[in-house]
C-alpha positions as CSV (number, residue, x, y, z in Angstrom):
1,M,23.6,16.3,-1.3
2,K,20.2,17.4,0.1
3,R,18.8,15.9,3.2
4,L,15.3,14.4,3.8
5,L,13.8,13.5,7.1
6,S,10.8,11.2,6.4
7,I,8.3,10.2,9.0
8,A,6.6,6.8,8.2
9,T,4.6,4.7,10.6
10,L,4.0,2.5,7.5
11,Y,7.4,0.7,7.2
12,P,8.6,-2.9,7.4
13,N,10.5,-4.1,10.4
14,A,11.7,-7.5,11.7
15,H,8.3,-8.4,13.2
16,Q,6.2,-7.1,10.2
17,P,8.4,-7.5,7.2
18,R,5.5,-7.0,4.7
19,F,4.2,-3.8,6.4
20,G,4.5,-0.8,4.2
21,T,7.0,-2.4,1.8
22,F,6.0,0.1,-0.9
23,V,7.2,2.9,1.3
24,A,10.5,1.2,1.8
25,R,11.0,0.5,-1.9
26,Q,10.3,4.2,-2.7
27,M,12.7,5.6,-0.1
28,E,15.4,3.0,-1.1
29,A,15.1,4.1,-4.8
30,L,15.4,7.7,-3.8
31,A,18.5,7.0,-1.7
32,A,20.0,5.0,-4.5
33,R,20.0,8.1,-6.7
34,G,22.8,9.7,-4.7
35,D,21.4,13.2,-4.6
36,W,19.3,12.8,-1.5
37,D,20.4,11.6,1.9
38,V,17.4,9.8,3.3
39,Q,16.9,9.6,7.1
40,L,13.7,7.6,7.7
41,V,12.0,7.7,11.1
42,N,9.7,4.8,11.6
43,P,8.0,5.4,15.0
44,V,6.9,2.1,16.6
45,G,3.8,2.4,18.7
46,V,3.9,0.2,21.8
47,P,1.7,0.2,24.9
48,P,3.4,1.2,28.2
49,L,3.9,-2.4,29.3
50,A,4.1,-3.9,25.8
51,P,1.9,-6.9,26.7
52,G,1.1,-9.9,24.6
53,R,1.1,-9.3,20.9
54,Y,3.0,-6.0,21.2
55,A,6.1,-7.6,22.7
56,P,7.6,-8.8,19.4
57,L,6.9,-5.4,17.9
58,A,8.7,-3.7,20.8
59,D,11.7,-6.0,20.1
60,A,11.6,-5.0,16.5
61,A,12.1,-1.3,17.3
62,V,15.8,-1.5,16.1
63,S,17.6,1.2,14.2
64,G,20.2,0.8,11.5
65,M,21.1,1.2,7.8
66,E,18.7,-0.8,5.6
67,H,19.2,-0.9,1.9
68,G,20.8,2.5,1.7
69,V,18.3,4.2,4.0
70,H,19.2,5.3,7.6
71,V,16.2,3.9,9.5
72,H,15.5,5.1,13.1
73,R,12.8,3.4,15.1
74,P,12.0,5.3,18.3
75,R,9.1,3.9,20.3
76,F,6.1,6.0,21.1
77,T,3.4,5.4,23.6
78,L,0.4,3.7,22.0
79,I,-3.0,3.4,23.7
80,P,-4.7,0.5,21.9
81,A,-8.2,1.2,20.4
82,V,-8.6,4.7,21.8
83,G,-5.3,6.3,21.0
84,G,-6.1,7.8,17.6
85,P,-6.6,11.4,18.8
86,F,-3.3,11.3,20.7
87,N,-1.0,9.5,18.3
88,P,0.4,12.6,16.5
89,A,1.4,14.2,19.9
90,M,2.9,10.9,21.1
91,I,4.9,10.5,17.9
92,V,6.2,14.1,18.3
93,R,7.3,13.4,21.8
94,A,9.3,10.4,20.7
95,V,10.7,11.8,17.4
96,L,11.4,15.5,18.0
97,P,14.5,15.1,20.2
98,L,16.0,12.7,17.6
99,A,15.0,15.0,14.8
100,K,16.7,18.0,16.5
101,R,19.9,16.0,17.1
102,L,20.1,14.9,13.5
103,H,19.3,18.4,12.2
104,A,22.0,19.8,14.4
105,M,24.6,17.4,13.0
106,Q,23.6,18.3,9.4
107,P,20.5,20.4,8.6
108,F,17.5,18.9,6.7
109,D,16.1,20.4,3.6
110,V,12.7,18.8,3.7
111,V,10.6,17.0,6.4
112,D,7.9,14.8,5.0
113,A,5.2,12.3,6.1
114,Q,4.5,9.1,4.1
115,F,0.9,8.7,5.4
116,F,-1.5,11.6,6.2
117,Y,-2.6,10.5,9.7
118,P,-1.0,10.3,12.3
119,D,2.2,10.9,10.4
120,G,1.2,14.2,8.8
121,P,0.3,16.3,11.9
122,A,3.4,14.9,13.7
123,A,5.7,15.8,10.8
124,A,4.1,19.3,10.7
125,R,5.1,20.0,14.3
126,I,8.6,18.7,13.7
127,A,9.0,20.7,10.4
128,A,7.9,23.8,12.3
129,E,10.4,23.2,15.1
130,L,13.2,22.7,12.6
131,G,12.2,25.5,10.3
132,V,12.2,23.5,7.1
133,P,9.6,22.9,4.4
134,L,6.9,20.2,4.9
135,S,5.5,17.6,2.5
136,I,2.7,15.1,3.2
137,K,1.8,12.1,1.1
138,A,-1.7,10.5,1.0
139,R,-2.1,6.8,0.0
140,G,-5.8,6.0,0.4
141,A,-7.1,4.8,3.8
142,D,-5.5,7.8,5.5
143,I,-8.1,9.9,3.6
144,S,-11.0,7.6,3.3
145,L,-10.8,6.6,7.0
146,W,-9.0,9.2,9.0
147,G,-10.1,12.1,6.9
148,H,-13.7,11.6,8.0
149,K,-13.0,11.5,11.7
150,S,-13.5,15.0,13.0
151,Y,-10.5,15.1,15.4
152,A,-8.2,13.7,12.7
153,N,-9.5,16.0,10.0
154,R,-8.9,19.1,12.0
155,K,-5.2,18.1,12.5
156,M,-4.9,17.1,8.8
157,V,-6.3,20.3,7.5
158,A,-4.0,22.4,9.7
159,A,-1.0,20.3,8.6
160,A,-1.9,20.7,4.9
161,R,-2.1,24.4,5.3
162,Q,1.4,24.5,6.7
163,A,2.8,22.1,4.0
164,A,4.8,23.5,1.1
165,G,3.5,20.6,-1.0
166,L,1.2,17.5,-0.9
167,L,1.4,14.2,-2.7
168,A,-1.4,11.8,-3.8
169,V,-1.0,8.4,-5.4
170,S,-3.7,9.0,-8.0
171,E,-5.8,11.8,-9.5
172,A,-8.9,10.3,-7.8
173,L,-7.3,10.5,-4.4
174,A,-6.3,14.1,-5.0
175,G,-10.0,14.8,-5.5
176,D,-10.9,12.9,-2.3
177,K,-8.3,15.0,-0.5
178,A,-9.9,18.2,-1.8
179,A,-13.3,16.9,-0.7
180,I,-12.3,16.8,2.9
181,G,-10.9,20.3,2.9
182,L,-7.2,19.8,1.8
183,P,-5.9,22.4,-0.7
184,R,-6.1,20.9,-4.2
185,D,-3.6,23.5,-5.6
186,K,-0.8,22.1,-3.4
187,I,-1.3,18.5,-4.6
188,T,1.1,16.7,-7.0
189,I,0.3,13.2,-8.3
190,H,3.0,10.7,-7.5
191,Y,2.3,7.2,-8.9
192,T,3.7,4.1,-7.2
193,G,6.7,2.2,-8.5
194,L,7.3,-1.4,-9.6
195,D,10.2,-3.9,-9.7
196,H,10.0,-5.2,-13.2
197,A,12.7,-7.7,-12.6
198,L,10.5,-9.4,-10.0
199,F,7.0,-8.7,-11.3
200,R,6.8,-10.0,-14.9
201,P,4.9,-12.8,-16.6
202,L,6.4,-16.1,-15.5
203,G,4.2,-18.3,-17.7
204,R,0.8,-19.5,-16.5
205,E,1.3,-23.2,-16.9
206,R,4.7,-23.2,-15.2
207,S,3.4,-21.0,-12.4
208,R,0.4,-23.3,-11.9
209,K,2.7,-26.3,-11.5
210,R,4.7,-24.3,-8.9
211,M,1.4,-23.5,-7.1
212,A,0.6,-27.2,-7.0
213,E,4.0,-28.0,-5.6
214,E,4.2,-25.2,-3.0
215,F,0.6,-24.8,-1.9
216,G,-1.1,-28.1,-3.0
217,I,-3.5,-26.2,-5.3
218,G,-4.5,-28.3,-8.3
219,A,-3.1,-27.2,-11.7
220,D,-6.3,-27.8,-13.6
221,G,-9.2,-25.3,-14.1
222,R,-9.3,-21.5,-13.8
223,L,-7.5,-19.7,-10.9
224,I,-8.6,-16.4,-9.4
225,A,-6.3,-14.4,-7.1
226,T,-7.3,-11.8,-4.6
227,V,-4.4,-9.9,-3.0
228,G,-5.0,-7.6,-0.1
229,A,-5.5,-7.4,3.7
230,L,-8.5,-9.5,4.8
231,I,-10.6,-6.6,6.0
232,P,-14.1,-5.5,5.1
233,R,-13.0,-2.6,2.9
234,K,-11.3,-5.0,0.5
235,G,-14.5,-7.0,-0.1
236,Q,-13.2,-10.6,-0.4
237,H,-16.6,-11.9,0.6
238,F,-18.0,-10.7,-2.7
239,V,-15.3,-12.8,-4.5
240,I,-16.2,-15.9,-2.6
241,E,-19.9,-15.4,-3.4
242,A,-19.0,-14.8,-7.1
243,L,-17.2,-18.2,-7.1
244,E,-20.6,-19.9,-7.0
245,Q,-21.1,-18.6,-10.6
246,L,-17.7,-19.7,-11.8
247,P,-17.8,-23.5,-11.9
248,G,-14.6,-25.3,-11.4
249,A,-12.6,-22.1,-10.7
250,Q,-10.4,-21.9,-7.6
251,L,-9.7,-18.8,-5.5
252,V,-6.5,-17.9,-3.7
253,L,-6.6,-15.2,-1.0
254,V,-3.2,-13.6,-0.2
255,G,-3.2,-11.6,3.0
256,K,-4.1,-11.6,6.6
257,G,-6.7,-9.6,8.6
258,E,-9.6,-9.5,10.9
259,D,-12.1,-10.9,8.3
260,E,-10.3,-14.2,7.9
261,A,-12.5,-16.3,10.3
262,A,-15.7,-14.9,8.7
263,L,-14.4,-15.5,5.2
264,R,-13.5,-19.1,6.0
265,Q,-16.9,-19.6,7.5
266,L,-18.5,-18.1,4.4
267,A,-16.6,-20.5,2.2
268,R,-17.8,-23.4,4.3
269,D,-21.4,-22.2,4.3
270,K,-21.3,-22.0,0.5
271,G,-19.8,-25.4,0.2
272,L,-16.7,-23.9,-1.4
273,E,-14.1,-24.7,1.2
274,N,-12.2,-27.0,-1.2
275,R,-12.0,-24.2,-3.8
276,V,-11.0,-21.3,-1.6
277,H,-7.4,-21.3,-0.4
278,F,-6.0,-18.9,2.2
279,L,-2.3,-18.4,1.6
280,G,-1.7,-15.8,4.3
281,L,1.1,-13.2,4.0
282,L,3.6,-14.0,1.3
283,D,7.0,-12.6,0.7
284,H,7.2,-10.4,-2.4
285,T,9.5,-12.9,-4.1
286,R,6.6,-15.5,-4.0
287,L,3.8,-13.2,-5.1
288,P,4.8,-13.1,-8.8
289,V,4.2,-16.9,-9.0
290,V,0.7,-16.5,-7.6
291,L,-0.1,-13.6,-9.9
292,S,1.4,-15.3,-13.0
293,A,-0.6,-18.4,-12.3
294,A,-3.9,-16.6,-11.9
295,D,-6.3,-16.0,-14.8
296,A,-7.6,-12.8,-13.1
297,M,-6.8,-10.7,-10.1
298,V,-10.0,-9.6,-8.4
299,L,-10.2,-6.9,-5.7
300,P,-13.6,-5.3,-5.0
301,S,-12.4,-2.6,-2.7
302,A,-14.7,0.0,-1.3
303,S,-11.9,2.6,-1.4
304,E,-8.3,2.7,-2.5
305,G,-5.6,5.2,-3.5
306,L,-4.0,3.2,-6.3
307,A,-3.4,-0.3,-5.1
308,N,0.1,-1.7,-5.5
309,A,-1.5,-5.1,-6.0
310,W,-3.3,-3.8,-9.1
311,V,0.0,-2.7,-10.7
312,E,1.8,-5.9,-9.7
313,A,-0.9,-8.1,-11.2
314,L,-0.8,-6.3,-14.5
315,A,2.9,-6.5,-14.6
316,C,2.6,-10.3,-14.2
317,G,0.3,-10.4,-17.2
318,T,-2.9,-10.9,-15.1
319,P,-5.9,-8.8,-16.0
320,L,-7.9,-7.1,-13.2
321,V,-11.5,-7.2,-12.2
322,I,-11.8,-4.3,-9.7
323,T,-14.4,-1.8,-8.5
324,N,-14.3,1.9,-9.4
325,A,-12.3,2.8,-6.3
326,G,-9.5,5.4,-6.2
327,G,-7.3,5.4,-9.3
328,A,-9.0,2.4,-10.9
329,K,-9.8,4.3,-14.1
330,E,-6.3,5.7,-14.3
331,L,-5.0,2.1,-14.5
332,V,-7.6,0.1,-16.4
333,T,-7.5,2.2,-19.5
334,S,-7.8,-0.6,-22.1
335,A,-9.7,-3.9,-22.3
336,T,-6.5,-5.9,-21.9
337,A,-6.1,-4.4,-18.4
338,G,-9.3,-5.9,-17.3
339,R,-12.8,-4.7,-16.2
340,I,-14.1,-2.2,-13.7
341,V,-17.4,-3.6,-12.2
342,E,-20.0,-2.9,-9.6
343,R,-19.3,-4.1,-6.0
344,N,-21.5,-7.2,-5.9
345,A,-21.1,-10.9,-6.6
346,N,-23.0,-10.9,-9.8
347,A,-21.0,-8.1,-11.4
348,I,-17.8,-9.6,-10.3
349,A,-18.6,-13.0,-11.7
350,A,-19.6,-11.4,-15.0
351,G,-16.4,-9.4,-15.2
352,V,-14.3,-12.5,-14.5
353,Q,-16.2,-14.5,-17.2
354,E,-15.5,-11.7,-19.7
355,V,-11.8,-11.6,-18.9
356,L,-11.5,-15.4,-19.1
357,S,-13.4,-15.6,-22.4
358,A,-11.2,-12.8,-23.9
359,G,-8.0,-14.8,-23.2
360,Y,-5.6,-11.8,-23.4
361,A,-2.0,-12.6,-23.9
362,P,0.0,-11.9,-20.7
363,E,2.5,-9.7,-22.6
364,D,-0.4,-7.5,-23.8
365,V,-1.7,-7.2,-20.2
366,A,1.7,-6.5,-18.8
367,A,2.1,-3.5,-21.2
368,G,-0.4,-1.7,-19.0
369,A,2.1,-1.5,-16.2
370,A,5.2,-0.7,-18.3
371,H,5.4,3.0,-17.2
372,F,5.5,2.1,-13.5
373,S,9.1,1.7,-12.1
374,W,10.9,2.6,-8.9
375,D,13.4,4.6,-11.0
376,N,10.6,6.8,-12.4
377,N,9.0,7.1,-9.0
378,A,12.3,8.2,-7.3
379,A,13.1,10.7,-10.1
380,A,9.7,12.3,-9.8
381,L,10.0,12.4,-6.0
382,A,13.5,14.0,-6.2
383,D,12.2,16.6,-8.6
384,Y,9.2,17.4,-6.4
385,Y,11.3,17.7,-3.2
386,T,13.7,20.0,-5.0
387,T,10.9,22.4,-5.9
388,L,10.1,22.7,-2.2
389,T,13.6,23.8,-1.4
390,A,13.8,26.4,-4.2
């Protein structure tokens, strides 16, 4: 059995159970294969005194076996707001002694990072110290945000040069990586996975009734869902503005984030507060009900890799109305998958109206996500890691 040491600041914990779940599912699927022993290091950033909102996060820095994955959670010193340039070094300081101990017990075959910054430069230093091949995966915001900060870009480029291989979640993201100076010839495309037993069409009428029971949202009229963090990059304000052109339709927003207060105020200002519903963070087991109940899933992102929410919506039989961000064109390859529109309220409203008028059968929509699975994802990942050790 080969051994993987994976560094992932994006990973769920007891305090943030929805944080980076897609990374957890990937690593769990890889471990379940039986040919790779997965040691996952989830560095938890905590200020020196862990004040206020950081205290529960500090308490969640607990290690153990989680769904077949050995998860280690060392704390590293985080300086809120201004710590970006220092985070890779702080992670190395916290993780390297642990990595050396684990490597001495049984050597690793590959060290990888599941996010390009700060994970990538930290993993590069650790891989060099252990003398093993390095892999770094990019998922979207790590390139669109960190890749354009000069201090981060320098570290990312150096780490990429050291790496034996790089991963990207879409062809579009691979192009974005090359555009900021990362070597395109090292990049392999590695699409996300999907749990088809969970994300599948549950029946729109039945799901609307469950929405009425669980969230008090009326079962009549059209329902639009938007799934994503409530942050400017996701563009939920465009969807609220588009709702003015969709009479009788209701909008559910799944997610939390810094934009929530402004989005609530926008809904009030537009007189839409009774048609806009904030559901907060939902457990993955409840999300298929929301997606199956919706007539369209709308997400006008400014940038993406290949959003898991896109794939999950399709799998539930819900067509997309999304912007041409990241791997959108790699997913919306037929009319039944939805529409790619401009990032403004008028275009979004028109796209939604087209999808609603078309009335695609959920089973036909779900076919667009049939090739995504965690088994396929893990198999491709295992093959890729093996090439790095050859």
